[in-house]
C-alpha positions as CSV (number, residue, x, y, z in Angstrom):
1,M,0.0,0.0,0.0
2,N,1.3,3.4,-0.9
3,G,0.3,7.1,-1.0
4,P,-2.3,9.0,0.9
5,M,-4.9,6.1,0.6
6,A,-2.9,4.2,3.3
7,R,-3.9,6.9,5.8
8,R,-7.5,5.9,6.4
9,V,-6.5,2.2,6.8
10,V,-3.9,3.2,9.4
11,L,-6.3,5.3,11.2
12,A,-9.0,2.7,11.4
13,A,-6.8,-0.2,12.0
14,T,-5.4,1.5,15.0
15,A,-10.8,1.2,16.1
16,G,-32.5,5.2,29.8
17,L,-31.7,7.1,26.5
18,L,-34.2,7.5,23.7
19,V,-32.5,8.8,20.6
20,A,-34.1,9.7,17.2
21,A,-33.0,12.0,14.5
22,C,-33.8,12.7,10.8
23,S,-31.9,10.8,8.2
24,S,-30.8,13.9,6.4
25,N,-28.0,14.3,9.0
26,S,-26.7,10.8,8.3
27,P,-23.4,10.5,6.4
28,S,-25.3,8.5,3.8
29,G,-28.9,9.8,4.4
30,N,-31.2,11.2,1.9
31,G,-30.4,14.9,2.4
32,S,-30.5,16.0,-1.2
33,S,-33.2,18.2,-2.6
34,N,-32.2,17.6,-6.2
35,T,-35.0,16.9,-8.7
36,A,-35.5,14.2,-11.4
37,A,-33.5,16.5,-13.8
38,H,-30.4,15.3,-11.9
39,Q,-31.0,11.7,-12.3
40,G,-28.6,9.4,-14.2
41,G,-25.0,9.4,-15.2
42,M,-21.9,7.4,-14.2
43,L,-19.4,8.5,-11.6
44,A,-15.9,6.9,-11.9
45,V,-13.8,6.9,-8.7
46,G,-10.1,6.1,-8.6
47,L,-8.7,4.0,-5.8
48,T,-5.1,2.9,-5.3
49,S,-6.2,-0.3,-3.8
50,F,-9.4,-2.5,-3.6
51,P,-11.0,-4.1,-0.6
52,P,-8.8,-6.9,0.7
53,E,-11.6,-9.5,0.7
54,K,-13.7,-8.2,-2.2
55,G,-17.3,-7.5,-1.1
56,N,-17.1,-8.8,2.5
57,P,-17.8,-5.7,4.6
58,F,-16.6,-7.4,7.8
59,A,-13.1,-7.9,6.5
60,G,-11.8,-4.4,6.9
61,I,-12.4,-1.1,8.8
62,G,-11.3,1.9,6.9
63,A,-10.5,2.7,3.2
64,P,-10.6,1.2,0.7
65,A,-13.1,-1.2,2.1
66,E,-15.4,1.5,3.5
67,Y,-15.7,3.3,0.1
68,V,-17.2,0.4,-1.6
69,A,-19.0,-1.1,1.3
70,D,-20.9,2.1,2.1
71,A,-22.3,2.2,-1.4
72,I,-23.7,-1.4,-1.1
73,F,-24.7,-1.7,2.6
74,N,-26.0,0.2,5.5
75,P,-25.3,0.0,9.2
76,L,-27.9,0.4,11.9
77,T,-26.6,3.9,13.0
78,N,-23.8,6.3,12.0
79,V,-22.1,9.3,13.4
80,S,-22.4,12.7,11.6
81,A,-19.6,15.2,11.1
82,N,-20.7,17.1,14.3
83,G,-20.5,13.9,16.4
84,T,-24.3,13.3,16.6
85,V,-25.5,9.6,16.4
86,V,-27.9,9.4,13.5
87,P,-30.3,6.7,12.2
88,E,-29.7,4.4,9.2
89,L,-31.4,1.0,9.3
90,A,-32.4,1.7,12.9
91,T,-34.6,4.8,13.5
92,S,-34.4,4.9,17.2
93,W,-32.8,3.2,20.2
94,K,-33.1,2.9,23.9
95,Q,-30.9,1.8,26.7
96,V,-33.4,-0.4,28.7
97,S,-30.8,-1.5,31.4
98,A,-27.1,-1.0,32.1
99,D,-26.1,-3.7,29.6
100,T,-29.1,-4.0,27.3
101,W,-30.2,-1.8,24.3
102,T,-33.1,-2.1,22.0
103,F,-33.2,-0.7,18.4
104,T,-36.3,0.0,16.3
105,M,-35.9,-1.1,12.7
106,R,-36.7,1.1,9.7
107,Q,-39.8,-0.1,7.9
108,G,-40.2,-0.9,4.2
109,V,-36.6,-1.7,3.5
110,T,-35.5,-4.5,1.2
111,F,-32.1,-6.0,0.2
112,S,-31.1,-5.8,-3.4
113,D,-31.9,-9.5,-3.8
114,G,-35.5,-8.9,-2.8
115,E,-35.3,-10.1,0.8
116,K,-37.1,-8.1,3.4
117,F,-35.0,-6.2,6.1
118,N,-36.2,-6.6,9.6
119,A,-34.9,-7.2,13.1
120,A,-34.3,-10.8,12.4
121,A,-32.0,-9.9,9.5
122,A,-30.1,-7.5,11.7
123,A,-29.8,-10.1,14.5
124,A,-28.4,-12.6,12.0
125,N,-25.5,-10.3,11.2
126,F,-24.6,-9.7,14.8
127,N,-24.8,-13.4,15.5
128,Y,-22.6,-14.0,12.5
129,I,-19.8,-11.7,13.9
130,R,-20.3,-13.2,17.3
131,T,-20.4,-16.9,16.7
132,V,-19.3,-17.9,13.3
133,T,-15.5,-18.4,13.0
134,S,-15.1,-16.3,9.9
135,G,-17.2,-13.6,11.5
136,K,-15.5,-13.6,14.9
137,T,-12.0,-13.4,13.5
138,S,-12.9,-10.6,11.0
139,A,-11.8,-7.0,11.6
140,V,-15.4,-6.1,12.6
141,G,-16.0,-9.2,14.6
142,L,-12.8,-8.5,16.7
143,S,-14.2,-5.1,17.5
144,F,-17.5,-6.4,18.9
145,T,-16.4,-9.2,21.2
146,Y,-18.1,-7.4,24.1
147,V,-21.6,-8.0,22.5
148,A,-23.0,-11.0,24.6
149,S,-26.2,-11.7,22.8
150,T,-28.5,-10.4,20.0
151,K,-32.0,-11.3,19.2
152,A,-35.1,-10.1,17.4
153,L,-37.9,-9.4,20.0
154,N,-40.3,-8.9,17.1
155,A,-40.1,-7.9,13.5
156,S,-39.2,-4.4,14.2
157,T,-37.2,-4.6,17.5
158,L,-33.6,-5.8,17.9
159,Q,-32.1,-6.4,21.3
160,L,-28.4,-6.2,21.9
161,T,-26.8,-7.2,25.3
162,T,-23.2,-6.5,26.2
163,T,-20.9,-8.2,28.6
164,S,-20.6,-5.0,30.6
165,P,-22.3,-1.6,30.5
166,D,-21.7,0.4,27.4
167,P,-23.2,3.9,27.2
168,I,-22.0,4.6,23.7
169,L,-23.1,1.4,21.9
170,P,-25.1,3.2,19.3
171,R,-22.0,5.3,18.3
172,Q,-20.0,2.2,17.6
173,L,-22.4,0.4,15.1
174,G,-21.4,2.3,12.0
175,V,-18.9,-0.4,10.9
176,V,-21.4,-3.3,11.1
177,W,-22.8,-3.2,7.6
178,I,-25.9,-5.4,7.3
179,V,-25.6,-8.2,4.8
180,A,-28.6,-10.1,3.3
181,P,-29.3,-13.2,5.4
182,N,-29.5,-15.6,2.4
183,I,-26.0,-14.6,1.5
184,L,-24.8,-14.4,5.2
185,K,-25.7,-18.0,5.9
186,Q,-23.5,-19.2,3.0
187,G,-20.4,-17.9,4.8
188,A,-17.5,-15.5,4.1
189,A,-16.7,-16.8,0.6
190,A,-20.3,-16.1,-0.6
191,I,-20.4,-12.7,1.2
192,A,-17.2,-11.7,-0.6
193,A,-18.2,-13.0,-4.0
194,H,-21.9,-11.8,-3.9
195,P,-22.2,-8.8,-1.6
196,V,-26.0,-7.9,-1.1
197,G,-27.1,-5.1,1.0
198,T,-29.8,-2.4,1.4
199,G,-27.6,0.5,0.2
200,P,-28.1,2.8,-2.8
201,F,-26.1,0.5,-5.2
202,K,-25.7,-3.1,-6.0
203,V,-22.9,-5.0,-7.7
204,A,-23.0,-5.5,-11.5
205,S,-19.5,-6.8,-11.8
206,W,-16.3,-7.1,-9.8
207,A,-13.1,-7.5,-11.8
208,Q,-9.4,-7.3,-10.9
209,S,-9.1,-3.6,-11.8
210,K,-12.7,-2.4,-12.0
211,I,-15.8,-2.6,-9.8
212,T,-19.1,-1.7,-11.4
213,L,-22.1,-0.8,-9.2
214,T,-25.5,0.1,-10.6
215,A,-28.3,2.0,-8.9
216,F,-30.6,-0.1,-6.6
217,A,-34.0,1.4,-7.5
218,G,-35.6,-0.3,-4.6
219,S,-33.3,1.1,-1.9
220,W,-34.7,3.4,0.8
221,Q,-31.7,5.6,-0.3
222,K,-32.4,5.6,-4.1
223,P,-29.4,7.4,-5.6
224,H,-29.3,10.0,-8.3
225,L,-26.4,8.3,-10.2
226,S,-27.2,5.3,-12.4
227,Q,-23.7,3.8,-12.0
228,L,-20.8,4.0,-9.7
229,V,-17.5,2.7,-11.0
230,F,-14.3,2.1,-9.0
231,D,-11.1,2.0,-11.1
232,L,-7.9,0.6,-9.7
233,L,-5.1,3.1,-10.3
234,P,-1.4,2.5,-9.2
235,D,-0.8,5.6,-7.1
236,S,-2.0,9.1,-6.2
237,A,-0.2,10.6,-9.1
238,A,-2.0,8.3,-11.6
239,Q,-5.3,9.3,-9.7
240,L,-4.7,12.9,-10.2
241,Q,-3.8,12.5,-13.9
242,A,-7.0,10.5,-14.5
243,L,-9.0,13.2,-12.8
244,L,-7.5,16.0,-14.8
245,S,-8.0,14.1,-18.0
246,G,-11.7,13.3,-17.2
247,Q,-11.2,9.6,-16.9
248,I,-12.5,9.7,-13.3
249,G,-14.7,12.1,-11.5
250,L,-13.5,11.6,-7.9
251,A,-9.9,11.1,-6.6
252,P,-9.9,10.4,-2.9
253,D,-7.0,11.8,-0.8
254,V,-5.0,14.1,-3.0
255,S,-2.0,16.0,-1.4
256,P,-2.0,19.6,-0.5
257,D,0.6,20.4,-3.2
258,Q,-1.8,19.0,-5.8
259,V,-4.6,21.3,-4.8
260,P,-3.4,24.2,-7.1
261,Q,-3.9,22.0,-10.1
262,L,-7.6,21.5,-9.3
263,T,-9.0,24.3,-11.2
264,G,-11.4,24.7,-14.1
265,T,-12.9,21.3,-14.7
266,T,-11.9,20.0,-11.3
267,K,-12.1,21.2,-7.7
268,A,-10.9,20.3,-4.3
269,L,-13.2,19.1,-1.5
270,I,-11.4,19.7,1.9
271,S,-13.1,18.0,4.8
272,K,-12.4,17.7,8.5
273,L,-11.4,14.3,9.9
274,P,-11.8,13.5,13.5
275,V,-8.3,12.3,13.8
276,I,-5.2,13.9,15.7
277,E,-1.8,13.5,14.2
278,A,0.9,12.7,16.8
279,L,4.3,11.2,17.4
280,E,4.1,8.7,20.4
281,F,6.9,8.4,22.9
282,D,8.2,4.9,23.5
283,T,8.8,4.7,27.3
284,A,8.1,1.0,27.7
285,S,11.4,0.0,26.1
286,K,13.9,-1.7,28.4
287,K,16.5,0.7,27.0
288,P,16.8,4.0,28.9
289,S,15.9,7.1,26.8
290,P,15.6,10.8,27.2
291,V,11.9,10.6,26.5
292,D,11.5,8.6,29.7
293,S,11.5,12.0,31.4
294,Q,8.2,13.9,31.7
295,L,10.1,17.2,31.4
296,V,11.7,16.2,28.1
297,R,8.3,15.1,26.7
298,Q,6.9,18.5,27.7
299,A,9.9,20.3,26.3
300,L,9.5,18.6,22.9
301,N,5.9,19.6,22.8
302,Y,6.9,23.3,23.4
303,A,9.6,23.0,20.7
304,V,7.3,22.3,17.8
305,D,5.7,25.2,15.8
306,K,2.3,23.6,15.2
307,Q,0.7,26.7,13.8
308,A,3.4,27.1,11.2
309,I,2.8,23.5,10.2
310,A,-0.9,24.2,9.9
311,D,-0.5,27.4,7.9
312,K,2.4,26.5,5.6
313,L,1.9,22.7,5.0
314,L,-1.8,22.0,5.6
315,L,-3.5,24.9,3.8
316,G,-4.4,26.6,7.1
317,K,-7.3,24.1,7.4
318,V,-6.1,22.3,10.6
319,T,-5.7,23.5,14.2
320,P,-2.9,22.9,16.7
321,V,-3.9,20.5,19.4
322,G,-2.9,19.4,23.0
323,Q,-4.9,16.3,23.4
324,G,-6.0,13.2,21.5
325,A,-9.7,13.9,21.5
326,D,-11.0,16.0,18.6
327,K,-13.9,18.5,19.0
328,G,-17.2,16.7,18.7
329,T,-15.7,13.6,20.1
330,T,-16.9,12.0,23.5
331,G,-14.1,12.8,26.0
332,Y,-13.0,16.1,24.3
333,N,-11.8,18.4,27.1
334,P,-12.3,22.1,26.1
335,A,-10.1,23.2,28.9
336,V,-7.1,21.5,27.3
337,T,-5.2,23.7,24.8
338,A,-2.2,23.2,22.5
339,Y,1.3,23.6,23.9
340,P,2.4,27.1,22.6
341,Y,5.4,27.3,20.5
342,D,8.1,28.3,23.0
343,P,11.7,27.2,22.1
344,A,13.1,29.1,25.2
345,K,10.7,27.1,27.5
346,A,11.8,24.0,25.7
347,R,15.5,24.6,26.2
348,Q,14.8,25.5,29.9
349,L,12.9,22.2,30.5
350,L,15.6,20.2,28.7
351,A,18.3,21.7,31.0
352,K,16.2,21.0,34.0
353,A,15.9,17.3,32.9
354,G,19.7,17.1,32.7
355,Y,20.1,17.7,28.9
356,P,21.4,21.3,28.6
357,H,23.2,20.4,25.3
358,G,20.4,18.2,23.9
359,F,20.6,14.7,22.6
360,S,19.7,12.6,19.6
361,L,16.5,10.6,18.9
362,S,15.1,8.6,16.0
363,A,11.4,8.4,14.9
364,Q,9.7,5.7,12.8
365,V,7.0,7.1,10.6
366,I,4.9,5.6,7.8
367,D,5.4,6.7,4.3
368,G,2.2,8.4,3.0
369,T,-0.2,8.3,5.8
370,F,-1.8,11.8,5.7
371,P,-1.5,15.0,3.6
372,A,2.0,16.4,3.5
373,D,3.2,14.0,6.1
374,T,6.8,14.0,4.9
375,E,7.0,17.7,5.0
376,V,5.3,17.8,8.5
377,F,7.8,15.4,10.0
378,Q,10.7,17.3,8.4
379,A,9.3,20.5,10.0
380,V,9.2,18.7,13.4
381,A,12.8,17.6,13.1
382,A,13.8,21.2,12.2
383,N,12.0,22.6,15.2
384,L,13.6,20.1,17.5
385,K,17.1,20.7,16.0
386,A,16.7,24.4,17.0
387,V,16.5,23.4,20.7
388,G,19.4,20.9,20.5
389,V,17.5,17.7,19.7
390,N,18.6,15.9,16.6
391,L,15.8,13.8,15.2
392,T,16.4,11.2,12.6
393,L,13.4,10.1,10.6
394,D,13.0,6.5,9.6
395,A,10.2,6.2,7.0
396,V,9.0,2.6,6.6
397,P,6.1,0.8,4.9
398,F,2.9,0.3,6.8
399,S,3.5,-3.5,7.2
400,I,6.8,-2.9,9.1
401,W,5.3,-0.2,11.3
402,L,2.3,-2.4,12.1
403,T,4.5,-5.3,13.2
404,N,6.5,-3.0,15.4
405,Y,3.3,-1.5,16.9
406,L,1.6,-4.8,17.6
407,K,4.7,-6.2,19.3
408,A,5.7,-2.8,20.9
409,S,9.2,-3.5,19.4
410,F,10.0,-0.2,17.7
411,P,13.8,0.4,17.3
412,T,13.2,4.2,17.8
413,Q,12.2,6.4,20.7
414,I,9.4,8.2,19.0
415,N,6.9,6.7,16.6
416,E,4.0,7.9,14.4
417,L,0.7,7.0,15.8
418,G,-2.4,9.1,15.2
419,W,-5.3,9.4,17.7
420,S,-8.2,8.2,15.7
421,N,-11.6,9.2,17.0
422,L,-13.3,7.0,14.5
423,P,-15.5,5.2,14.0
424,A,-17.5,6.1,17.1
425,L,-16.1,9.7,17.7
426,D,-15.2,8.5,21.2
427,I,-11.6,8.8,22.6
428,Q,-11.8,5.6,24.7
429,R,-10.1,3.2,22.2
430,A,-7.3,5.6,21.2
431,A,-6.6,6.6,24.8
432,T,-6.3,2.9,25.6
433,Y,-3.8,2.4,22.8
434,Y,-1.7,5.2,24.4
435,S,-1.8,3.6,27.9
436,C,-0.5,0.6,29.9
437,L,-3.8,-1.2,28.9
438,K,-2.3,-1.9,25.4
439,I,-0.6,-5.3,25.7
440,P,2.3,-5.0,25.2
441,A,2.4,-1.2,26.0
442,I,4.4,1.5,24.2
443,F,3.7,4.3,26.7
444,C,2.5,3.6,30.2
445,N,1.1,6.0,32.7
446,K,-0.6,4.2,35.5
447,A,-2.6,7.3,36.5
448,V,-5.0,7.0,33.5
449,V,-5.6,3.2,34.0
450,P,-8.4,3.3,36.6
451,L,-10.0,6.2,34.8
452,L,-10.1,4.2,31.4
453,N,-11.3,1.2,33.1
454,E,-14.2,2.9,34.8
455,A,-15.0,4.8,31.6
456,A,-15.3,1.6,29.8
457,S,-17.7,0.0,32.3
458,T,-19.9,2.8,33.5
459,A,-23.5,2.9,32.4
460,S,-23.6,6.6,32.5
461,L,-22.7,8.5,29.4
462,S,-22.0,11.8,31.4
463,K,-19.7,9.8,33.7
464,H,-18.0,8.1,30.8
465,T,-17.4,11.6,29.2
466,Q,-16.2,13.2,32.4
467,L,-13.7,10.3,33.0
468,L,-12.3,10.6,29.5
469,Q,-11.9,14.3,29.9
470,E,-9.8,13.7,33.0
471,V,-7.7,11.3,31.0
472,M,-7.2,14.0,28.3
473,Q,-6.0,16.5,31.0
474,I,-3.5,14.0,32.4
475,D,-2.2,13.1,28.9
476,H,-1.7,16.7,28.2
477,D,0.3,17.4,31.4
478,N,2.2,14.2,31.2
479,P,2.3,13.8,27.4
480,P,2.5,10.4,25.8
481,A,3.2,12.0,22.4
482,I,4.2,15.2,20.6
483,F,0.7,16.5,19.8
484,L,0.5,18.2,16.4
485,T,-2.7,19.1,14.6
486,D,-6.1,17.7,13.8
487,M,-6.5,16.3,10.3
488,I,-8.2,16.9,7.0
489,S,-8.9,14.8,3.9
490,I,-8.5,16.4,0.5
491,D,-10.5,14.9,-2.4
492,G,-10.2,15.9,-6.0
493,L,-13.6,16.2,-7.8
494,S,-14.8,16.9,-11.3
495,S,-16.6,20.3,-11.4
496,K,-19.6,18.4,-12.6
497,L,-19.9,16.3,-9.4
498,Q,-22.5,17.9,-7.1
499,G,-24.0,17.0,-3.8
500,M,-21.0,14.9,-2.7
501,Q,-19.8,15.1,0.9
502,D,-16.9,13.4,2.8
503,V,-18.2,12.8,6.3
504,N,-15.7,11.2,8.7
505,G,-14.0,9.6,5.7
506,M,-17.1,8.2,4.0
507,F,-18.7,9.6,0.9
508,T,-22.4,10.3,0.6
509,W,-22.9,8.3,-2.6
510,N,-26.7,8.6,-2.7
511,T,-26.8,12.4,-2.6
512,A,-24.2,12.8,-5.4
513,W,-25.3,13.9,-8.9
514,L,-23.7,15.0,-12.1
515,S,-24.4,18.4,-13.7
516,S,-24.6,18.7,-17.5
C-alpha cells in the first residue's frame, strides 16, 4: 500500500436514553433536494487499492473497504460530522438497562436480492460476527467481542446485550454493515463474491481492476447516479492525472501540493477528519531514553511550531492540538489547549531534565499516511534541532510499522501514531492504545488506567465523558506524544460532481449527482 490512501487504513486499524434524528443528517442519508432532472449518469472513482476480501464488509475497517461497502450496505446507525449519532437502518434506540439496548428497525426496507430487512436480519448479522468463526475473526468481529447476545424481540425490534455496561453502543455500530441473510448464511466466501445489502447501489461486476455498481432502485436511499465505478489506479499521481483528463470524477486523498492543479474542470473538497496526528513516545522499552523524562516530553511539545505546520503545509485548514480527542468527540476536554510554540521554554525544560546540550533521537514514521506527512515530519525535526535535539526520521512501509506497533518493538524512541476518534467519535479506544492497557504497551502512565477502566464500564454517558476528559488533561500534562494538529482529507472532484460530501472519511454516494 502506498500514497495517501494508506492513511485511512492506518487510522481505522489502529478502532435510559431514547435517541431519534432525521436521516438527512446521516453520512449517507437522503439529504439532497435535487429533482429528477439530476437523475442518471456514471461516476468513476479512482482507488489505489481495492477491498482486501472483495465484497465482504466485515473484513476491513477503513479505506478502501469503506468506500465500496458504504455504497452497497447500510449499518444500523452512523455518526455525523458534528458527532451526533444518526439513524440508518435503525430509526431509534433505547438503553433499557445497564447492559441492554433495543433498536427499532426502519420499515419498508429491502435488500437488493429482494429479501425483506427486519430485526431478524439485523440479528443474523450480529450473531454471525459473534459466533461464526469467519465472523468472529474478521476485523469487525474482533471489534465487537463485548456483545454478549443479539435477538429479534419482534419484526421491528432488535435487542443487543453487552458483557458490561456500554453507554456509547449506538455510536459504535457504523462499521457493522448489514448483509442479506440468504448470503450471510452461506459464509465468508459467498459474502465476498456476492455482496448484497440495502444501500443505494448493487454489484453489477467485480473485476481485478474495475468494480461496477448500478443504482438499486428499490433502496430506501435511491441514488441520483445510475452507475458508480471504481477504477484501480497504481498511485496518487495516476489518480490525479486520471481526474485532470476526465477519466474519473473523484480522486480520494490528494495531497496539499496537488490542490493548485484542481481548477477549471476540477475542484478540491477539503473535509475535516476526527483524527489527531501525533508522534508517540516509547517509554516502555527496556533501554533508557531521554523521553522517559516527563520534562523532556513536555519540552518537545513546546519546541514544535504547530501553527506554522498548519498554515504552511496543511493549507491553514487544521488546528494545533494538545490532546488526543477531537472537537465533537466524546471525551474532548475544552479546557485543554495546545502547547504554545516556545523554544526558550523547551530549552529550559531540557536543561532542568539534565540535557542542557540536547541529545539525539530517531522516529519511525509511515510513508504516505496523511496529507504532506513527509514535510510535516521534516518541520518537526527542524524545530527540535533548533533546541538541540537531533531527530532522525525512519520512513517505513505500513507493514513494518504495524508489526512493530503490535509487538511494541520499535527500534526508535518516537513513533508515528495518530489518535483516531473513528468510527464512534469517542476517545476511549485511542486513549487505551496510548496507555498501559495496550498489551504490550508502548507508553505507560498508570494514572490513567483506573479512569479508562471505569469509563469503559460505567452505564452513565455523562460519567463516561467526564472520566475521559480527565484522561485528556492527564495526557496533556504528562504527554504520551508530541501532539501536532487535527487532520483533513482532500479529495479531488470533477466540477460536474455535485451533492457529494466526505463525512468522517465516508462519501455520501446517494446524494451525489452530475451536472450537465
